[in-house]
VEXLUM-544123 format. One record per residue (C-alpha): residue in three letters; z, y, x. Coordinates in Angstrom, 2 decimals, decimal comma, always signed. Layout:
BEGIN
+------+---------+---------+---------+
: migu :       w :       v :       u :
+------+---------+---------+---------+
:  ALA :       Z :       Y :       X :
...
+------+---------+---------+---------+
REM end
This chain:
BEGIN
+------+---------+---------+---------+
: migu :       w :       v :       u :
+------+---------+---------+---------+
:  MET :  +31,33 :  -10,58 :  +69,30 :
:  LEU :  +28,26 :   -8,78 :  +67,99 :
:  ALA :  +25,99 :  -10,73 :  +70,35 :
:  ILE :  +27,26 :  -14,01 :  +68,89 :
:  VAL :  +26,50 :  -12,80 :  +65,35 :
:  ILE :  +23,00 :  -11,66 :  +66,36 :
:  GLU :  +22,28 :  -14,97 :  +68,08 :
:  ALA :  +23,51 :  -16,86 :  +65,02 :
:  LEU :  +21,28 :  -14,80 :  +62,72 :
:  LEU :  +18,27 :  -15,35 :  +65,00 :
:  ALA :  +18,94 :  -19,09 :  +65,12 :
:  LEU :  +19,24 :  -19,17 :  +61,33 :
:  ALA :  +16,01 :  -17,20 :  +60,92 :
:  VAL :  +14,14 :  -19,60 :  +63,24 :
:  LEU :  +15,60 :  -22,59 :  +61,41 :
:  MET :  +14,63 :  -21,24 :  +57,98 :
:  THR :  +11,11 :  -20,39 :  +59,22 :
:  THR :  +10,71 :  -23,90 :  +60,64 :
:  TRP :  +11,86 :  -25,56 :  +57,40 :
:  PHE :   +9,58 :  -23,24 :  +55,39 :
:  CYS :   +6,57 :  -24,29 :  +57,51 :
:  VAL :   +7,50 :  -27,96 :  +57,14 :
:  TYR :   +7,84 :  -27,50 :  +53,36 :
:  VAL :   +4,45 :  -25,78 :  +53,07 :
:  ILE :   +2,72 :  -28,48 :  +55,14 :
:  TYR :   +4,47 :  -31,17 :  +53,07 :
:  ARG :   +3,25 :  -29,56 :  +49,85 :
:  LEU :   -0,32 :  -29,32 :  +51,19 :
:  VAL :   -0,34 :  -32,99 :  +52,24 :
:  THR :   +1,12 :  -34,20 :  +48,94 :
:  ASP :   -1,37 :  -32,08 :  +46,97 :
:  LYS :   -4,27 :  -33,64 :  +48,89 :
:  SER :   -2,95 :  -37,17 :  +48,35 :
:  GLY :   -2,12 :  -36,74 :  +44,67 :
+------+---------+---------+---------+
REM end
């Protein structure tokens, strides 16, 4: 049971990190354009 929770937390952490990187890149691109 604990392994499932740990895997879920790791997956969530990776997902949040990915979206954060996408958001930062998006902000950089929009700042350059505008």
